[in-house]
N, C-alpha and C positions, 0 to 999 in steps of 0.2 A: 504495499499501500503507499509504503515510503517515498519509489519511485514514483508509482501514481501522484500524488498529491503536489509531488513538484513540477507535476509539470505543467503547463501552455498548451490552450486551446484553441482554434480560429472559423468561424465561423466557414461552414464548406461552399465548394464556390459555388454550386447549387443553391447553395437561400437567398434566398435576400428579406429582409428585416428593414424593420418601421418604428422607430418611438412612438405611441399617439398615446399625450399623454405623457401619462406615467408608466405604460405598457408598453412593451415591446410586444410584435407584431410578424413571426416568423412564419413564411411559404417556402417551403420546398422545391423548387421548381420542376424539375423533371414528370414530381408526378402529383402537384399542386394542394400535395397535405401541406393545413392552414395550423397553428399553433399560437395561439394567444397565449403569452405567460403573465402570472400574477405579478405585485408588488416584488416581491424577495425574489420567483424566479429572475423577474426582469435586471433585477440589480446585480445578481451573477453573469447572466447573460449582456449587456455592458460590459461587467467586468471582461470578461474573455475572448468579448468582441476589441477590449484593447490589449490581449495578450496577455493579461493578468496570471501569473500561475495559481493553479485549485487552493496553496496553501495560501496564499495574497487575502483570497475572498473568502477564505476561514476565516482569516482574522479583519475581514473585514467584515462577514457578518456575525462573527462574537463583539467589535465596536461597536457597529450599529442599529445592532439592534439586539444586545443584551442576554447572548444565549451563551449555552454553555459553547466548548470549543470541540466535545465530541458531539454535539447535536448539528452543529452548523457542519462540523467536517461530515457526519450521515448525510445530513441530507444533497453539502453540493457533492458527493459522488457520487449518493445512487440518481441528483438530476442532471450529473456530468453522461452517465450510465446511460442516462433515457437519449439521452443528447446524440449520446455517439451509437446505436443502435438505429437510432432512426435518423440517422446519416447525418445531423447537421453541423453539427463538430469534427475537426480533422485536429490532431496532435500537431504544436510548429515541433519543429527541429531545434 
């Protein structure tokens, strides 16, 4: 897990996204699948799109949302795993 948490990801090449008020809408353009993200997920997506490492995202969630590091780590990793499975993000080298 330590290797995974220290990685950074980026939106996939076939993903279009736009912030609408405080939420992001993602569209995978090959399949036209759309995903609307809630506030926390939108924050995570925004940080991912900036190339911020998952560990730094966890740190930001702990500070911004006043949750435990374990909870922030679990939620971040679960969300990113979903994004990977849906081909919405790719690892940065």
